[in-house]
DRENKE-304130 format. One line per 8 residues: their letters; for each residue y, x, z of N, C-alpha, C. Coordinates in Angstrom, 3 decimals. Layout:
# residues N
A	Y,X,Z,Y,X,Z,Y,X,Z; ...
This chain:
# residues 50
MTEFQLCH	2.571,-15.456,-2.626,2.313,-14.298,-1.797,3.470,-13.305,-2.016; 4.057,-12.846,-0.929,5.131,-11.854,-1.041,4.537,-10.474,-1.337; 5.393,-9.549,-1.720,4.910,-8.196,-1.999,4.382,-7.524,-0.735; 5.021,-7.780,0.421,4.509,-7.232,1.673,3.114,-7.792,1.951; 2.926,-9.088,1.717,1.612,-9.691,1.915,0.592,-9.090,0.964; 1.013,-8.789,-0.254,0.110,-8.178,-1.224,-0.328,-6.795,-0.748; 0.581,-6.015,-0.189,0.219,-4.706,0.366,-0.807,-4.862,1.488; -0.616,-5.854,2.335,-1.565,-6.082,3.426,-2.900,-6.601,2.885
RIKELMSG	-2.864,-7.333,1.790,-4.106,-7.799,1.146,-4.883,-6.608,0.595; -4.178,-5.647,0.014,-4.837,-4.433,-0.464,-5.518,-3.732,0.698; -4.843,-3.679,1.844,-5.443,-3.074,3.042,-6.748,-3.787,3.407; -6.746,-5.116,3.352,-7.961,-5.878,3.642,-9.060,-5.557,2.640; -8.708,-5.512,1.356,-9.705,-5.243,0.317,-10.284,-3.843,0.438; -9.489,-2.890,0.884,-9.939,-1.506,0.993,-10.618,-1.204,2.330; -10.680,-2.160,3.228,-11.214,-1.912,4.572,-12.658,-1.415,4.559; -13.429,-1.776,3.572,-14.809,-1.325,3.500,-15.002,-0.037,2.723
FDKPWFIA	-13.936,0.505,2.178,-14.011,1.742,1.401,-14.255,2.907,2.343; -15.223,3.745,2.036,-15.644,4.762,2.999,-14.936,6.118,2.860; -13.906,6.204,2.083,-13.110,7.427,1.948,-11.678,7.140,2.408; -10.959,8.165,2.853,-9.566,7.948,3.243,-8.726,7.497,2.042; -7.838,6.571,2.260,-6.958,6.080,1.215,-5.625,5.715,1.852; -4.601,5.559,1.042,-3.281,5.173,1.543,-2.437,4.601,0.424; -1.449,3.820,0.795,-0.458,3.341,-0.151,0.598,4.434,-0.272; 0.988,4.744,-1.508,1.894,5.856,-1.776,3.186,5.342,-2.419
GGWAIDLH	4.081,6.266,-2.669,5.300,5.948,-3.403,6.287,5.119,-2.606; 7.066,4.352,-3.321,8.128,3.559,-2.715,7.641,2.557,-1.686; 6.489,1.947,-1.948,5.972,0.973,-0.985,5.568,1.625,0.325; 5.124,2.873,0.283,4.775,3.574,1.531,6.010,3.675,2.421; 7.141,3.989,1.830,8.388,4.089,2.592,8.792,2.719,3.119; 8.769,1.721,2.247,9.174,0.379,2.663,8.289,-0.179,3.770; 6.990,0.042,3.675,6.091,-0.422,4.734,6.361,0.314,6.037; 6.667,1.587,5.936,6.944,2.376,7.142,8.205,1.884,7.856
IGQKTREH	9.257,1.584,7.092,10.504,1.148,7.738,10.552,-0.360,7.966; 9.626,-1.090,7.353,9.538,-2.522,7.607,10.483,-3.393,6.812; 11.030,-2.842,5.726,11.879,-3.666,4.864,11.843,-3.143,3.440; 12.062,-4.044,2.511,12.064,-3.686,1.099,13.415,-3.066,0.753; 13.382,-1.868,0.177,14.626,-1.156,-0.134,15.042,-1.298,-1.585; 14.106,-1.667,-2.444,14.407,-1.808,-3.872,13.289,-2.594,-4.544; 13.483,-2.941,-5.800,12.432,-3.608,-6.565,11.375,-2.581,-6.950; 10.127,-3.000,-6.895,9.008,-2.133,-7.264,8.265,-2.769,-8.425
KDIENRCI	7.795,-1.945,-9.339,7.036,-2.456,-10.483,5.535,-2.392,-10.248; 5.125,-1.645,-9.210,3.699,-1.524,-8.932,3.499,-1.149,-7.468; 2.237,-1.147,-7.068,1.856,-0.673,-5.737,0.870,0.459,-5.972; 1.263,1.658,-5.580,0.419,2.829,-5.815,-0.476,3.052,-4.598; -1.737,3.317,-4.863,-2.621,3.736,-3.772,-3.328,5.010,-4.189; -3.704,5.788,-3.203,-4.368,7.065,-3.444,-5.622,7.137,-2.582; -6.625,7.798,-3.123,-7.868,8.034,-2.393,-8.080,9.534,-2.266; -8.644,9.931,-1.153,-8.959,11.332,-0.919,-10.470,11.471,-0.978
SS	-10.921,12.275,-1.911,-12.372,12.508,-1.984,-12.674,13.858,-1.385; -13.751,13.895,-0.647,-14.145,15.180,-0.043,-15.645,15.307,0.010
């Protein structure tokens, strides 16, 4: 599984989560532009509680 696929897998796993969430940090930028710009050591996600 590529890192891009892993990010999309996280999206699938979080689909049932009932609070807003997003991928943050370097991967957020890479996903937005559609290409990997550097090596990443993790995938950061954030949740918004309200």
